[in-house]
N, C-alpha and C positions, 0 to 999 in steps of 0.2 A: 504494500500500500504506500502511496506517495505521501511524504511529509507535508503537513499543512503549512502554508506560507505565513499565516498570522495566527497567533494563539492568544487567548484571553488569560491574563495572569491575575487580574483583580477585578472585582465587581462589587458595587455598593449601590443600594437604593432600588426602588421599584418604580415609582413615578418619576423621581429625579435620579436618573441613572448616571453613574460614573464608572468607567471601565478603563483598565490599562491593557493595551494590546501590544504584543511584541512581534516584530518582523523576525521570523526564524532565520532568514538569510543574512540580515544585517545586524540584528540584535537591537535595532532602534526601538525605543518605547514611545507609544502614542497614547494620548489621553482622549477618550471619547466622552462627551457630555451631552445629555439630553434631558429635557424636562418632560418629554413625551416621545417615545421612540417612533410613533407613527407620523409626527408632524415635522420631524427634522432633528438634526443633531450637528454637533461640531467635533472636529478632530484636529488635534495639534500635536506636534512633537514635544515630548517632555525634555526639558533642558536642565543642566546643573547651574550652579551659581555663576559659572563663567560663560554661560550661553551655549555650551556644547551639548549635543544630544546625549541623553542618558542611554547607555548601551548595556544590555543584558547579555552576558556571554552564554551562548547556546552550544550544546554538544550534539553533533550530528550522529548518525548511525555509524559513521566510521571512527567516532571518538575524537574528532577534530573540531 
């Protein structure tokens, strides 16, 4: 089975949803916000105090 490109690593809320999504190829973390998942949402890159993207190291099937 093919590895999914994006995985959800954190979720909070039901009506006001906040999720952290990680790109498994780059490790870049994204924040998804929505007050109602049917009417629209916003996505942004999570950054550290220096403005650099937050990276989550991921381990692939080959261990790298």
